[in-house]
C-alpha positions as CSV (number, residue, x, y, z in Angstrom):
1,V,-163.0,27.0,63.9
2,L,-163.6,28.7,60.5
3,R,-167.2,27.5,60.4
4,A,-168.4,28.7,63.7
5,G,-172.2,28.3,64.4
6,A,-172.3,31.8,65.9
7,F,-170.5,35.2,65.6
8,Y,-167.2,35.5,67.4
9,Q,-167.6,37.3,70.7
10,G,-164.1,38.2,71.7
11,R,-164.4,36.4,75.0
12,D,-163.6,33.0,76.6
13,Y,-167.0,31.3,77.2
14,V,-165.7,27.6,77.4
15,G,-162.9,28.1,79.9
16,S,-160.0,27.7,77.5
17,G,-158.0,30.6,78.9
18,K,-158.3,32.4,75.5
19,P,-161.2,34.4,73.8
20,D,-162.7,32.8,70.7
21,I,-161.1,35.5,68.7
22,S,-158.3,37.9,69.8
23,F,-156.6,40.8,67.7
24,H,-152.9,41.6,67.7
25,G,-150.4,43.8,66.0
26,T,-146.8,43.0,65.6
27,Q,-146.8,42.6,69.4
28,L,-149.3,40.2,71.1
29,W,-152.4,41.8,72.5
30,A,-151.5,45.2,70.9
31,P,-153.6,45.7,67.9
32,D,-153.2,49.0,66.1
33,F,-156.6,50.0,64.6
34,S,-155.6,53.5,63.7
35,P,-156.0,54.7,60.1
36,G,-152.3,54.5,59.2
37,S,-151.7,51.0,60.6
38,R,-150.4,48.5,58.0
39,C,-150.4,45.3,60.2
40,L,-153.0,43.2,61.9
41,A,-153.1,39.7,63.2
42,F,-155.8,37.6,64.9
43,L,-156.1,34.3,66.7
44,L,-159.0,31.8,66.6
45,C,-159.0,29.6,69.5
46,G,-159.8,26.0,68.5
47,K,-161.1,25.1,71.9
48,H,-164.2,27.1,71.1
49,A,-165.0,25.0,68.0
50,Q,-167.4,22.2,68.3
51,D,-164.8,19.6,67.3
52,Q,-162.0,21.1,69.5
53,Q,-159.7,22.0,66.5
54,G,-156.2,23.5,66.6
55,D,-155.8,27.2,67.0
56,I,-155.4,29.3,63.9
57,Y,-153.2,32.5,63.8
58,V,-153.3,34.9,60.9
59,A,-150.9,37.7,60.4
60,M,-151.3,40.3,57.8
61,N,-148.7,42.8,56.7
62,M,-149.8,45.6,54.3
63,Y,-146.4,47.4,54.7
64,W,-143.9,47.5,52.0
65,E,-141.2,45.8,54.1
66,G,-141.2,42.6,56.0
67,L,-142.2,42.8,59.7
68,P,-141.5,40.6,62.8
69,Y,-144.7,39.5,64.5
70,Q,-144.8,37.9,68.0
71,I,-146.8,34.6,68.0
72,P,-148.8,33.2,70.8
73,A,-147.5,30.1,72.6
74,P,-149.3,27.0,71.3
75,R,-150.9,24.7,73.8
76,A,-148.6,22.1,75.5
77,G,-147.4,19.5,72.9
78,E,-148.4,21.5,69.9
79,C,-146.4,23.4,67.4
80,W,-147.3,26.1,64.9
81,R,-147.3,25.0,61.4
82,I,-147.2,27.5,58.4
83,V,-150.0,26.5,56.1
84,V,-150.0,29.8,54.1
85,N,-147.2,32.2,53.4
86,T,-148.1,34.5,50.5
87,S,-144.6,35.9,50.4
88,M,-143.3,32.6,48.9
89,R,-143.7,31.3,45.4
90,A,-145.5,28.1,44.6
91,P,-145.4,25.4,45.7
92,Y,-143.9,26.8,48.9
93,D,-146.8,29.1,49.6
94,I,-149.6,26.7,50.6
95,F,-149.4,23.5,52.4
96,E,-151.7,20.8,53.7
97,V,-151.5,20.9,57.5
98,A,-149.8,17.4,57.8
99,D,-147.1,18.6,55.3
100,A,-146.7,22.1,56.6
101,P,-143.4,23.3,57.9
102,S,-143.2,23.4,61.8
103,L,-142.0,26.5,63.6
104,G,-140.8,24.4,66.6
105,D,-140.4,26.7,69.6
106,R,-140.1,29.9,67.6
107,Q,-141.9,32.9,69.3
108,E,-141.7,35.2,66.3
109,I,-142.3,35.1,62.6
110,I,-141.3,37.5,59.8
111,V,-144.2,38.3,57.5
112,G,-143.0,39.4,54.2
113,P,-143.9,42.8,52.5
114,R,-147.6,43.0,51.5
115,S,-148.1,39.4,52.5
116,M,-149.9,37.3,55.0
117,M,-149.2,34.0,57.0
118,V,-151.6,31.6,58.4
119,L,-150.5,29.2,61.2
120,V,-152.3,26.1,62.5
121,A,-151.5,24.6,65.9
122,Q,-151.1,20.8,65.7
123,A,-149.3,18.2,67.6
124,C,-145.5,18.4,67.3
125,N,-143.7,15.6,65.5
126,P,-141.7,13.4,67.8
127,S,-138.0,13.9,67.5
C-alpha cells in the first residue's frame, strides 16, 4: 500500500468499495482543510495494492489536547491494530504488526495531543 506504483487517485478503480485514498477529520468522510484545522486522517485501502495488503489508517492531531477520531470499520474478519502511537513512550509507541495491540470492535480512538496514530487492519485473533 505504501509503495504504490502510481499516484493515489482518490477513487475506487478495483471495485473494493473504497477509494485508494480517502481523507477524514475527527468524523469519517469529513476532512477539514481550512487554515485553522489541527486534525487530519487518511485511509489507504489495501485492496488497491498489488499484493492485497491490509488497510492503513493514519490519524494526526496537531491540537494541544487529545481528540476522539471515528475510525472506519475494517473488512469482515479483520481488526485494527495500533502499530504507531506517538503519544506513548517507548517501547509502547511502535509495534510490529503481529505484536500490535488490537482495537477489537472499537469505532473510535483518542489521539493524544500533538500526536499521531497509525492503524493496520489484520485478521482478528481467534478468541
